[in-house]
N, CA, C and O atoms as a MOPAC input file, in Angstrom:
PM7 MOZYME 1SCF
protein

 N     65.49400 1   -76.89800 1    12.35300 1
 C     66.28100 1   -75.81300 1    12.84300 1
 C     65.63500 1   -74.49800 1    12.42800 1
 O     65.32200 1   -74.31400 1    11.25200 1
 N     65.43000 1   -73.58800 1    13.36100 1
 C     64.83100 1   -72.29700 1    13.07800 1
 C     65.89700 1   -71.37900 1    12.47900 1
 O     67.03200 1   -71.34900 1    12.95600 1
 N     65.53500 1   -70.63500 1    11.44200 1
 C     66.47700 1   -69.74500 1    10.77800 1
 C     66.02400 1   -68.30600 1    10.98800 1
 O     64.86500 1   -67.97000 1    10.74500 1
 N     66.94600 1   -67.45800 1    11.44300 1
 C     66.65500 1   -66.04800 1    11.63600 1
 C     67.66900 1   -65.23900 1    10.85200 1
 O     68.83000 1   -65.63600 1    10.75200 1
 N     67.25500 1   -64.12100 1    10.29700 1
 C     68.16500 1   -63.23200 1     9.59200 1
 C     68.17800 1   -61.89500 1    10.30000 1
 O     67.12600 1   -61.33000 1    10.59600 1
 N     69.37700 1   -61.38800 1    10.57200 1
 C     69.51800 1   -60.09400 1    11.22000 1
 C     70.41100 1   -59.21200 1    10.36500 1
 O     71.28000 1   -59.70600 1     9.64800 1
 N     70.19300 1   -57.89900 1    10.44300 1
 C     71.05700 1   -56.95300 1     9.75600 1
 C     72.19500 1   -56.57600 1    10.68900 1
 O     71.97600 1   -56.28200 1    11.86400 1
 N     73.41500 1   -56.58800 1    10.15600 1
 C     74.57700 1   -56.31300 1    10.98800 1
 C     75.16400 1   -54.93600 1    10.76300 1
 O     75.99200 1   -54.49500 1    11.56000 1
 N     74.77000 1   -54.23900 1     9.70900 1
 C     75.27700 1   -52.89600 1     9.47600 1
 C     74.30300 1   -52.10400 1     8.62300 1
 O     73.25900 1   -52.61200 1     8.21300 1
 N     74.65700 1   -50.85100 1     8.36100 1
 C     73.75600 1   -49.95700 1     7.64100 1
 C     73.61800 1   -50.31200 1     6.17000 1
 O     72.71600 1   -49.80100 1     5.50600 1
 N     74.47600 1   -51.16600 1     5.64200 1
 C     74.39800 1   -51.55600 1     4.24000 1
 C     73.35100 1   -52.64700 1     4.00900 1
 O     73.21500 1   -53.13200 1     2.88600 1
 N     72.62300 1   -53.03500 1     5.03000 1
 C     71.56400 1   -54.03600 1     4.94900 1
 C     72.07100 1   -55.41300 1     4.54300 1
 O     71.33100 1   -56.20100 1     3.95500 1
 N     73.31200 1   -55.70000 1     4.85200 1
 C     73.83600 1   -57.03500 1     4.58700 1
 C     73.44300 1   -57.91800 1     5.76000 1
 O     73.84000 1   -57.66800 1     6.89900 1
 N     72.66000 1   -58.94900 1     5.47500 1
 C     72.16300 1   -59.81200 1     6.54100 1
 C     73.12500 1   -60.94300 1     6.85500 1
 O     73.95700 1   -61.33000 1     6.03500 1
 N     72.98800 1   -61.45300 1     8.05000 1
 C     73.73200 1   -62.62700 1     8.50200 1
 C     72.70000 1   -63.67100 1     8.88700 1
 O     71.75800 1   -63.37100 1     9.62100 1
 N     72.86600 1   -64.87600 1     8.40900 1
 C     71.94300 1   -65.93600 1     8.78600 1
 C     72.36700 1   -66.51900 1    10.12200 1
 O     73.50700 1   -66.95100 1    10.29100 1
 N     71.44600 1   -66.52700 1    11.06100 1
 C     71.69900 1   -67.05900 1    12.39700 1
 C     70.83400 1   -68.29800 1    12.57200 1
 O     69.61000 1   -68.22200 1    12.46100 1
 N     71.45600 1   -69.42700 1    12.84200 1
 C     70.72200 1   -70.66600 1    13.04700 1
 C     70.61800 1   -70.94500 1    14.54000 1
 O     71.63000 1   -71.01700 1    15.23700 1
 N     69.39200 1   -71.10200 1    15.02600 1
 C     69.13700 1   -71.40000 1    16.42700 1
 C     68.67300 1   -72.84900 1    16.51300 1
 O     67.56400 1   -73.16900 1    16.08400 1
 N     69.51200 1   -73.73100 1    17.06500 1
 C     69.09300 1   -75.13300 1    17.19300 1
 C     67.82400 1   -75.24900 1    18.03000 1
 O     67.59600 1   -74.46100 1    18.94700 1
 N     67.01000 1   -76.23500 1    17.70300 1
 C     65.72700 1   -76.41800 1    18.39200 1
 C     65.88700 1   -76.67800 1    19.88800 1
 O     64.98400 1   -76.36800 1    20.66600 1
 N     67.02400 1   -77.24300 1    20.30100 1
 C     67.19300 1   -77.58300 1    21.71700 1
 C     67.75600 1   -76.42500 1    22.54600 1
 O     68.03000 1   -76.59800 1    23.73300 1
 N     67.93100 1   -75.24800 1    21.93700 1
 C     68.41600 1   -74.08500 1    22.67800 1
 C     67.21200 1   -73.32400 1    23.21500 1
 O     66.35700 1   -72.87700 1    22.45100 1
 N     67.15400 1   -73.18300 1    24.53100 1
 C     66.02000 1   -72.49900 1    25.14200 1
 C     66.42600 1   -71.10200 1    25.59600 1
 O     67.60900 1   -70.81300 1    25.77500 1
 N     65.44000 1   -70.25300 1    25.77700 1
 C     65.67200 1   -68.90600 1    26.29400 1
 C     65.76100 1   -69.00500 1    27.81200 1
 O     64.89100 1   -69.58900 1    28.45800 1
 N     66.81600 1   -68.43100 1    28.36900 1
 C     66.99300 1   -68.41800 1    29.81300 1
 C     66.63700 1   -67.04600 1    30.35100 1
 O     67.11300 1   -66.03000 1    29.84400 1
 N     65.79900 1   -67.01300 1    31.37900 1
 C     65.42400 1   -65.75300 1    32.01200 1
 C     66.49300 1   -65.36400 1    33.01900 1
 O     67.06200 1   -66.22600 1    33.68800 1
 N     66.76900 1   -64.07600 1    33.12900 1
 C     67.77400 1   -63.59400 1    34.07300 1
 C     67.17800 1   -62.52200 1    34.96900 1
 O     66.56800 1   -61.56600 1    34.49100 1
 N     67.36100 1   -62.69100 1    36.27900 1
 C     66.96100 1   -61.66800 1    37.24200 1
 C     68.05100 1   -60.61400 1    37.39900 1
 O     67.76600 1   -59.47000 1    37.75400 1
 N     69.30300 1   -60.99900 1    37.13400 1
 C     70.40500 1   -60.07800 1    37.35100 1
 C     71.59800 1   -60.45400 1    36.48800 1
 O     71.67700 1   -61.55600 1    35.94400 1
 N     72.51500 1   -59.51700 1    36.38000 1
 C     73.74000 1   -59.74000 1    35.61800 1
 C     74.90600 1   -59.19100 1    36.42900 1
 O     74.82700 1   -58.10000 1    36.99300 1
 N     75.97500 1   -59.95100 1    36.48000 1
 C     77.19300 1   -59.54900 1    37.17500 1
 C     78.28600 1   -59.40400 1    36.12800 1
 O     78.52600 1   -60.32400 1    35.34700 1
 N     78.94400 1   -58.26400 1    36.10800 1
 C     79.91500 1   -57.97700 1    35.05300 1
 C     81.31200 1   -57.85300 1    35.65400 1
 O     81.53500 1   -57.11900 1    36.61700 1
 N     82.24200 1   -58.59400 1    35.05500 1
 C     83.64000 1   -58.58900 1    35.46600 1
 C     84.47000 1   -58.14800 1    34.27000 1
 O     84.27400 1   -58.65100 1    33.16400 1
 N     85.40400 1   -57.20500 1    34.47800 1
 C     86.18500 1   -56.68300 1    33.36000 1
 C     87.66800 1   -56.63100 1    33.69300 1
 O     88.06600 1   -56.50800 1    34.85200 1
 N     88.48200 1   -56.73100 1    32.62700 1
 C     89.92000 1   -56.50500 1    32.73100 1
 C     90.37000 1   -55.77100 1    31.47300 1
 O     89.53300 1   -55.32100 1    30.69100 1
 N     91.66100 1   -55.64500 1    31.27000 1
 C     92.17600 1   -54.90400 1    30.11700 1
 C     91.81100 1   -55.53900 1    28.78000 1
 O     91.82300 1   -54.85100 1    27.75900 1
 N     91.49100 1   -56.81300 1    28.75600 1
 C     91.25400 1   -57.53300 1    27.50200 1
 C     89.78600 1   -57.64500 1    27.12200 1
 O     89.47500 1   -57.84700 1    25.94800 1
 N     88.88200 1   -57.52100 1    28.07600 1
 C     87.47100 1   -57.66200 1    27.77000 1
 C     86.65400 1   -57.81100 1    29.03800 1
 O     87.06400 1   -57.37800 1    30.11500 1
 N     85.49500 1   -58.42800 1    28.89300 1
 C     84.64400 1   -58.60400 1    30.06700 1
 C     83.85900 1   -59.90200 1    29.99000 1
 O     83.70200 1   -60.51100 1    28.93100 1
 N     83.37800 1   -60.29300 1    31.14800 1
 C     82.52500 1   -61.47700 1    31.26900 1
 C     81.24900 1   -61.04300 1    31.97200 1
 O     81.28900 1   -60.33600 1    32.97800 1
 N     80.12000 1   -61.47500 1    31.42900 1
 C     78.83000 1   -61.19500 1    32.05400 1
 C     78.24700 1   -62.51600 1    32.52400 1
 O     78.06000 1   -63.43800 1    31.73000 1
 N     77.96100 1   -62.60300 1    33.81100 1
 C     77.26500 1   -63.75600 1    34.38400 1
 C     75.79700 1   -63.38500 1    34.52900 1
 O     75.46000 1   -62.47100 1    35.28200 1
 N     74.92300 1   -64.08400 1    33.81500 1
 C     73.48500 1   -63.88000 1    33.94600 1
 C     72.97200 1   -64.87900 1    34.97200 1
 O     73.28800 1   -66.06600 1    34.90200 1
 N     72.17900 1   -64.39400 1    35.92500 1
 C     71.76300 1   -65.24900 1    37.03400 1
 C     70.26600 1   -65.14700 1    37.30100 1
 O     69.59400 1   -64.18900 1    36.91900 1
 N     69.77900 1   -66.18900 1    37.97800 1
 C     68.38900 1   -66.23500 1    38.42900 1
 C     68.38000 1   -66.32900 1    39.94600 1
 O     69.24900 1   -66.95800 1    40.54900 1
 N     67.39100 1   -65.69800 1    40.55000 1
 C     67.23500 1   -65.78400 1    41.99900 1
 C     66.77000 1   -67.18400 1    42.37300 1
 O     65.95300 1   -67.78400 1    41.67500 1
 N     67.29000 1   -67.69300 1    43.46800 1
 C     66.92800 1   -69.03200 1    43.94100 1
 C     65.82800 1   -68.89500 1    44.99500 1
 O     66.09500 1   -68.54600 1    46.14600 1
 N     64.59000 1   -69.17400 1    44.58400 1
 C     63.45400 1   -69.13500 1    45.50200 1
 C     63.33200 1   -67.80700 1    46.22400 1
 O     63.51600 1   -66.74100 1    45.63700 1
 N     63.01700 1   -67.89300 1    47.51400 1
 C     62.86800 1   -66.69000 1    48.33700 1
 C     64.15600 1   -66.33600 1    49.06800 1
 O     64.12700 1   -65.61400 1    50.06500 1
 N     65.27900 1   -66.83600 1    48.58200 1
 C     66.56300 1   -66.56700 1    49.23000 1
 C     67.25700 1   -65.38300 1    48.56100 1
 O     66.76200 1   -64.83100 1    47.57800 1
 N     68.39600 1   -65.00700 1    49.10400 1
 C     69.21900 1   -63.95400 1    48.50500 1
 C     70.28000 1   -64.54400 1    47.57900 1
 O     71.16900 1   -63.83100 1    47.11300 1
 N     70.18700 1   -65.83400 1    47.31800 1
 C     71.16800 1   -66.50600 1    46.47000 1
 C     70.82900 1   -66.31500 1    45.00000 1
 O     69.66300 1   -66.18100 1    44.62900 1
 N     71.86400 1   -66.30400 1    44.17400 1
 C     71.72500 1   -66.19500 1    42.72800 1
 C     72.41700 1   -67.39400 1    42.09300 1
 O     73.52100 1   -67.76500 1    42.49400 1
 N     71.76900 1   -67.99700 1    41.10500 1
 C     72.34100 1   -69.12100 1    40.37300 1
 C     72.69600 1   -68.64400 1    38.96700 1
 O     71.81800 1   -68.20000 1    38.22700 1
 N     73.96800 1   -68.72900 1    38.59300 1
 C     74.39300 1   -68.31900 1    37.25900 1
 C     73.86100 1   -69.34000 1    36.25100 1
 O     74.09700 1   -70.54100 1    36.38500 1
 N     73.13800 1   -68.84300 1    35.23500 1
 C     72.57000 1   -69.72100 1    34.21600 1
 C     73.28800 1   -69.60200 1    32.87800 1
 O     73.13500 1   -70.45200 1    32.00200 1
 N     74.07800 1   -68.53000 1    32.72900 1
 C     74.83400 1   -68.36100 1    31.49700 1
 C     75.99300 1   -67.40200 1    31.74100 1
 O     75.85700 1   -66.42500 1    32.47800 1
 N     77.13700 1   -67.68900 1    31.11800 1
 C     78.30600 1   -66.80900 1    31.18200 1
 C     78.69400 1   -66.44800 1    29.75700 1
 O     78.84900 1   -67.32000 1    28.90300 1
 N     78.84800 1   -65.15900 1    29.51300 1
 C     79.21600 1   -64.68300 1    28.18200 1
 C     80.45900 1   -63.80600 1    28.31900 1
 O     80.48100 1   -62.85800 1    29.10400 1
 N     81.48400 1   -64.13600 1    27.54900 1
 C     82.69400 1   -63.33200 1    27.53100 1
 C     82.83100 1   -62.63900 1    26.18700 1
 O     82.45600 1   -63.19800 1    25.15700 1
 N     83.36900 1   -61.41900 1    26.19100 1
 C     83.56300 1   -60.69200 1    24.93800 1
 C     84.65200 1   -59.64300 1    25.09000 1
 O     85.01500 1   -59.24900 1    26.19800 1
 N     85.16400 1   -59.20200 1    23.94800 1
 C     86.17000 1   -58.15600 1    23.93700 1
 C     85.52000 1   -56.81400 1    24.27800 1
 O     84.29600 1   -56.67900 1    24.26200 1
 N     86.35900 1   -55.83200 1    24.58500 1
 C     85.85400 1   -54.48900 1    24.86200 1
 C     85.11100 1   -53.94900 1    23.63700 1
 O     84.05500 1   -53.33300 1    23.77700 1
 N     85.65900 1   -54.17700 1    22.43800 1
 C     85.01000 1   -53.69600 1    21.21500 1
 C     83.63100 1   -54.31500 1    21.02600 1
 O     82.67600 1   -53.61800 1    20.68400 1
 N     83.52500 1   -55.62100 1    21.24800 1
 C     82.21600 1   -56.27100 1    21.11600 1
 C     81.24000 1   -55.76900 1    22.18100 1
 O     80.05100 1   -55.60900 1    21.90600 1
 N     81.73400 1   -55.52100 1    23.38500 1
 C     80.86900 1   -54.99700 1    24.44800 1
 C     80.33000 1   -53.62000 1    24.07400 1
 O     79.16200 1   -53.31800 1    24.31900 1
 N     81.18000 1   -52.79100 1    23.48300 1
 C     80.73600 1   -51.46100 1    23.06100 1
 C     79.67100 1   -51.56500 1    21.96900 1
 O     78.69400 1   -50.81600 1    21.98100 1
 N     79.85600 1   -52.49300 1    21.02400 1
 C     78.84800 1   -52.69300 1    19.97500 1
 C     77.54100 1   -53.21200 1    20.56600 1
 O     76.46100 1   -52.80300 1    20.13900 1
 N     77.63200 1   -54.10900 1    21.54300 1
 C     76.43700 1   -54.64600 1    22.19100 1
 C     75.66000 1   -53.53100 1    22.89200 1
 O     74.43600 1   -53.46100 1    22.78700 1
 N     76.37100 1   -52.66900 1    23.60000 1
 C     75.71500 1   -51.54500 1    24.28300 1
 C     74.97500 1   -50.66800 1    23.27400 1
 O     73.84600 1   -50.25000 1    23.53100 1
 N     75.60100 1   -50.38500 1    22.13000 1
 C     74.97100 1   -49.54600 1    21.10800 1
 C     73.70400 1   -50.19800 1    20.56300 1
 O     72.68400 1   -49.52800 1    20.39900 1
 N     73.76200 1   -51.50400 1    20.28000 1
 C     72.59900 1   -52.21400 1    19.74700 1
 C     71.48100 1   -52.28300 1    20.79200 1
 O     70.31300 1   -52.07400 1    20.46300 1
 N     71.83000 1   -52.57300 1    22.03600 1
 C     70.81800 1   -52.61800 1    23.10300 1
 C     70.15800 1   -51.25600 1    23.27900 1
 O     68.94100 1   -51.16800 1    23.43900 1
 N     70.95700 1   -50.19900 1    23.25200 1
 C     70.40600 1   -48.85500 1    23.41500 1
 C     69.42100 1   -48.54000 1    22.28400 1
 O     68.34500 1   -47.99700 1    22.53400 1
 N     69.78300 1   -48.87500 1    21.05300 1
 C     68.89400 1   -48.63400 1    19.91000 1
 C     67.59700 1   -49.43100 1    20.04700 1
 O     66.51300 1   -48.90500 1    19.79800 1
 N     67.71100 1   -50.70200 1    20.44300 1
 C     66.51000 1   -51.53700 1    20.59900 1
 C     65.59000 1   -50.98600 1    21.68200 1
 O     64.37100 1   -50.97600 1    21.51300 1
 N     66.16700 1   -50.52400 1    22.79800 1
 C     65.35200 1   -49.96800 1    23.88300 1
 C     64.64600 1   -48.69300 1    23.43600 1
 O     63.48100 1   -48.47800 1    23.77300 1
 N     65.34100 1   -47.84800 1    22.68000 1
 C     64.71200 1   -46.63300 1    22.15000 1
 C     63.58500 1   -47.00700 1    21.19500 1
 O     62.50600 1   -46.41600 1    21.25600 1
 N     63.81800 1   -47.98000 1    20.31400 1
 C     62.77800 1   -48.44300 1    19.38700 1
 C     61.56200 1   -48.95300 1    20.15100 1
 O     60.42400 1   -48.69900 1    19.75400 1
 N     61.80100 1   -49.67400 1    21.24800 1
 C     60.68900 1   -50.19800 1    22.05500 1
 C     59.89600 1   -49.05500 1    22.68600 1
 O     58.66800 1   -49.11400 1    22.74500 1
 N     60.59100 1   -48.01100 1    23.15900 1
 C     59.89700 1   -46.86300 1    23.75000 1
 C     59.02500 1   -46.15700 1    22.71500 1
 O     57.89300 1   -45.77300 1    23.00800 1
 N     59.55200 1   -45.99000 1    21.50700 1
 C     58.78500 1   -45.34700 1    20.43500 1
 C     57.56300 1   -46.20300 1    20.09500 1
 O     56.46600 1   -45.68000 1    19.90100 1
 N     57.76100 1   -47.51100 1    20.02300 1
 C     56.65900 1   -48.42300 1    19.72700 1
 C     55.59300 1   -48.36800 1    20.82200 1
 O     54.39700 1   -48.35900 1    20.53100 1
 N     56.03200 1   -48.33100 1    22.08200 1
 C     55.08900 1   -48.25300 1    23.20000 1
 C     54.27800 1   -46.95300 1    23.15300 1
 O     53.07700 1   -46.96200 1    23.42400 1
 N     54.92400 1   -45.85000 1    22.81400 1
 C     54.21700 1   -44.56500 1    22.73300 1
 C     53.20000 1   -44.58900 1    21.61200 1
 O     52.13300 1   -43.98700 1    21.74100 1
 N     53.50000 1   -45.26800 1    20.51300 1
 C     52.57100 1   -45.37900 1    19.39900 1
 C     51.31900 1   -46.15700 1    19.76900 1
 O     50.23500 1   -45.87600 1    19.25800 1
 N     51.46600 1   -47.12500 1    20.64800 1
 C     50.30200 1   -47.94500 1    21.06700 1
 C     49.43600 1   -47.21900 1    22.05800 1
 O     48.25800 1   -47.55000 1    22.19600 1
 N     49.98400 1   -46.21800 1    22.77000 1
 C     49.21700 1   -45.48400 1    23.78300 1
 C     48.18200 1   -44.57900 1    23.15500 1
 O     47.20200 1   -44.21800 1    23.80700 1
 N     48.38100 1   -44.19900 1    21.88500 1
 C     47.47500 1   -43.25000 1    21.22500 1
 C     46.17300 1   -43.88600 1    20.84800 1
 O     45.30300 1   -43.22200 1    20.28500 1

């Protein structure tokens, strides 16, 4: 079993995340988001061949609070990637 440690807050307290060996990374061409008063569901999908069809490969549901935290973390990671990319251009 592969073990990964991530930081969850500014106090540097890590959380151990165990990724079973049989869990694979799924590629997504698109995401469809459905929301209500309680939270949201994101359907990650892949395009089916040369058609306009999409096959959902994963569904993730979360509360509004968790969605807001996810957006913040994704935004930070994307900014970090941009800074890293600019550093490599020099």
